[in-house]
C-alpha positions, -999 to 999 in steps of 0.1 A, spaced: 39 361 -97 17 379 -131 10 415 -123 -23 432 -134 -22 461 -156 -51 484 -160 -62 503 -193 -68 539 -193 -103 534 -190 -97 513 -161 -78 538 -140 -98 571 -147 -124 551 -133 -107 542 -104 -92 573 -97 -128 597 -108 -108 618 -138 -115 613 -175 -94 591 -196 -81 620 -211 -64 637 -174 -51 602 -177 -30 600 -211 -23 636 -203 -3 626 -166 12 598 -187 27 619 -210 36 641 -188 52 611 -167 35 626 -139 23 587 -141 38 560 -149 22 536 -176 39 508 -206 24 519 -239 17 492 -257 4 485 -293 -30 481 -276 -29 514 -253 -13 520 -221 -14 499 -194 -8 512 -157 2 486 -134 -11 482 -96 26 499 -85 27 525 -107 -12 537 -97 1 534 -54 30 557 -67 7 576 -82 -16 581 -51 19 586 -27 37 611 -40 -1 631 -43 -14 625 -11 18 635 2 22 664 -19 54 654 -38 40 650 -67 27 688 -67 64 700 -57 82 681 -80 54 693 -112 60 732 -96 100 729 -96 97 714 -133 77 741 -146 100 766 -125 128 752 -143 113 757 -177 99 789 -175 134 804 -167 149 791 -204 
């Protein structure tokens, strides 16, 4: 079975944010995806994982912990 991959623009529209926001999340590894020569591709599972982490607050806690760790340097 072949997995559906979405473009940055498609994910941005789905999550109701700007494409630049999706690219920023990918760069910061808040959202996972595959970087190809044609641009980023994000799977349904990547979107579901992001959604689960952010609905439960898990993603926010991880980002704060990471930020705190870098601030201590």
